[in-house]
Steps between C-alpha positions, in 0.01 A plus 500: 500500500498784752845606380393518133202718593717746690742517205208571266373776730846652523536495121165674457587750773837566339341560161263758648774684690739538207542816300662835565243607762416160649162507325556200276685420181399756233547239226281236668181438299343255746157618616362441847137387531385842619661664197349249260153489653456854634747760376510413130117470472478837678735649241294344218182659642662841549661507156186379323302773676753772420620391154254264331147581620525877535176584320297238686633610840435867420147425378423310821651776717302767313178300539572444868557871565183591314282244682639494853356213702269405215807399299448140611185488291568762235857411402466128439583527130815706567599266782452192280708654221776593745500155662513320166793714385689449828430125491621476141836653593524309828472171311735604216817290551719729291398805706550303822853402387572864417387599851712224651806623307433858609457386861829309490677807357360722776593245766853467360541879501378514860744227600785680321433848640306441820244759380139435404359634173320778690822601674691503168225707335501747791878538477478555123247781555728694737 
């Protein structure tokens, strides 16, 4: 039993250390728990804020700037609209799958090149 566990650990370790830069197999689509439970939901939130709920986020930001500390009381309507929009997209399975696919593409590119998206963007701007 101890031997089978060590073989399983070695297999998992080997899978993670494959690839041209030792960062993992670029073609592997297996997600770790942290990717599934933290990183992909983070991407869903960021993309919904930047792509899907632009007007709601801008309205809340504008209200917040205009009201300062009183925004907690004065911007409830804008906050509720923004939260309902963000929740709608967070619970949308198709959008979540799109984010998962995009995440896997970015991860594969990182594993292939050894460069993060920010590093690739910075190099492209030179």
